[in-house]
Each structure stands twice: as structure tokens, then as C-alpha cells.
C-alpha positions in Angstrom: -18.6 -41.9 28.7 -22.1 -41.4 27.3 -25.5 -43.2 27.3 -26.9 -44.3 24.0 -30.5 -44.1 22.9 -31.3 -47.3 24.7 -29.9 -46.0 27.9 -26.7 -48.2 27.7 -23.4 -46.9 28.8 -20.7 -46.5 26.2 -17.0 -45.8 26.7 -14.8 -43.8 24.3 -11.4 -45.3 23.6 -8.7 -43.9 21.3 -5.7 -45.7 19.7 -2.3 -44.9 21.0 0.0 -43.0 18.6 2.8 -45.4 18.8 1.4 -49.0 18.8 -2.2 -48.4 17.8 -3.6 -50.2 20.8 -6.8 -49.1 22.4 -6.4 -46.8 25.4 -8.3 -44.1 27.4 -7.3 -40.5 26.7 -4.6 -39.7 29.4 -1.6 -37.6 29.9 1.0 -36.3 32.3 0.1 -33.9 35.1 0.3 -30.3 33.9 1.7 -27.4 35.9 -1.0 -24.9 36.9 -3.9 -27.4 36.3 -5.8 -29.6 38.7 -5.6 -33.3 37.7 -9.2 -33.4 36.5 -8.6 -30.3 34.4 -5.5 -31.9 32.8 -7.7 -35.0 32.1 -10.2 -32.7 30.4 -7.5 -31.2 28.2 -6.2 -34.6 27.2 -9.7 -35.8 26.3 -10.1 -32.8 24.0 -6.6 -33.2 22.4 -6.6 -37.0 22.0 -10.2 -37.7 21.3 -11.9 -34.3 20.5 -14.3 -34.9 23.4 -15.9 -32.2 25.4 -18.3 -32.5 28.3 -18.6 -32.6 32.0 -15.7 -34.1 34.0 -15.7 -35.2 37.6 -13.3 -33.8 40.1 -13.4 -37.2 41.8 -11.4 -40.1 40.4 -13.4 -43.3 39.7 -10.3 -45.5 39.9 -6.6 -45.9 39.4 -4.4 -48.3 37.3 -0.7 -48.7 36.7 1.2 -49.5 33.5 4.8 -49.4 32.2 5.2 -46.4 29.8 7.9 -47.1 27.2 9.6 -43.9 26.3 11.1 -43.0 22.9 14.6 -43.8 24.2 13.5 -47.3 25.3 13.4 -46.4 29.0 10.4 -47.8 31.0 8.7 -45.4 33.3 6.1 -46.9 35.8 3.0 -44.8 35.5 0.0 -44.5 37.9 -3.1 -43.2 36.1 -6.0 -41.6 37.9 -9.3 -41.9 36.0 -11.7 -39.0 36.0 -15.0 -39.9 34.3 -16.3 -37.4 31.8 -19.8 -37.3 30.3 -19.2 -36.5 26.7 -21.5 -33.9 25.3 -19.8 -33.5 21.9 -17.2 -35.1 19.7 -15.4 -32.5 17.6 -14.8 -33.3 13.9 -11.5 -31.5 14.0 -9.2 -32.0 16.9 -5.5 -31.8 17.7 -4.5 -35.4 17.3 -7.2 -36.5 14.7 -4.5 -37.5 12.2 -2.6 -39.6 14.7 -5.5 -41.5 16.4 -8.7 -43.3 15.8 -11.6 -43.1 18.3 -14.5 -45.4 18.9 -17.4 -46.0 21.3 -17.5 -49.4 23.1 -19.7 -51.1 25.7 -17.9 -51.4 29.0 -17.4 -55.1 28.4 -16.1 -54.6 24.9 -13.8 -51.8 26.1 -12.5 -54.0 28.9 -11.5 -56.6 26.3 -9.8 -54.0 24.0 -7.5 -52.5 26.6 -4.2 -54.2 27.6 -4.0 -53.0 31.2 -5.6 -55.6 33.5 -6.6 -53.1 36.3 -8.2 -50.8 33.7 -10.0 -53.7 32.2 -11.4 -54.6 35.7 -12.5 -51.1 36.3 -14.3 -51.0 33.0 -16.1 -54.2 33.9 -17.4 -52.6 37.1 -19.2 -50.1 34.8 -21.1 -52.9 33.0 -23.6 -53.2 35.8 -25.6 -50.2 37.1 -23.0 -47.5 36.4 -25.4 -44.8 37.5 -25.3 -46.4 41.0 -21.6 -45.6 41.5 -21.3 -42.5 43.7 -18.7 -40.7 41.5 -21.0 -41.1 38.5 -24.1 -40.1 40.5 -22.4 -36.9 41.5 -21.2 -36.2 38.0 -24.7 -36.7 36.6 -26.1 -34.2 39.1 -23.8 -31.5 37.8 -24.1 -32.4 34.1 
């Protein structure tokens, strides 16, 4: 996330590699990394985003991950908010994904997951009043 010149919150979404639908950067847990550290790595690899990440999750959503072999794996995604300081011009998955900033309402309309959409809509009104974001802003 970031705040634009007008003080409005913006949400960074990326396209998935397989279907091209809009998603948040995310990934599997990583051995030897705390969950928020893994989320920070994924934000860098998938979107080229660097910044300050919260150690507290802001929410959770579920979705069915379709694997390359067609198997469906139920996934539970913990969302760790990150205040983006910089978007790199050159990042690991730049040739496989697009990235774009959206308002929370627009982001909510772009994503397919209903629970993620609901969470994004909660950010449309006074996001700085949410305790997790308040704590993150104090450290940023």
C-alpha cells in the first residue's frame, strides 16, 4: 500500500502468471523465514516492491489453488500490509506479471476472492485508523 499526493490510499496488485487475473503478491511459507518476512520476499519477487512490512496480519482469506497437474489445494492466505517505499524497475518476475496501483474499492472489484475483496473494502474508509496500519505507520 501507499498514500498518493492527495492522501488517498492505493493498493498494489499484480497479475497472476497463469491466468493474468489481478492478485496480491503472495506465496508459500518459507523454511527459516517468519511469515511476514516471506511476504516481504514475495512482494519483491512478484511486484518489485520494497518498504516496511507489518509483523501483524491485517486479515486472512481462502482460495482454491489449482496446481500444474490440475490438483486443487485449499489455501489460507495471511495478509501482512506493507507500506511501499519503492518499486524497482527491474525485478525477478517483471516479464511474467504486470503491476498496477488501485484505490481500495477498485482493487476489491478486480480480485476474484470474495473475502479478499471484503478486506480491501474495509481499507476504503479511514485505513489509518486500523490498529495494524497505525502500528506499521509508527515504524515506517
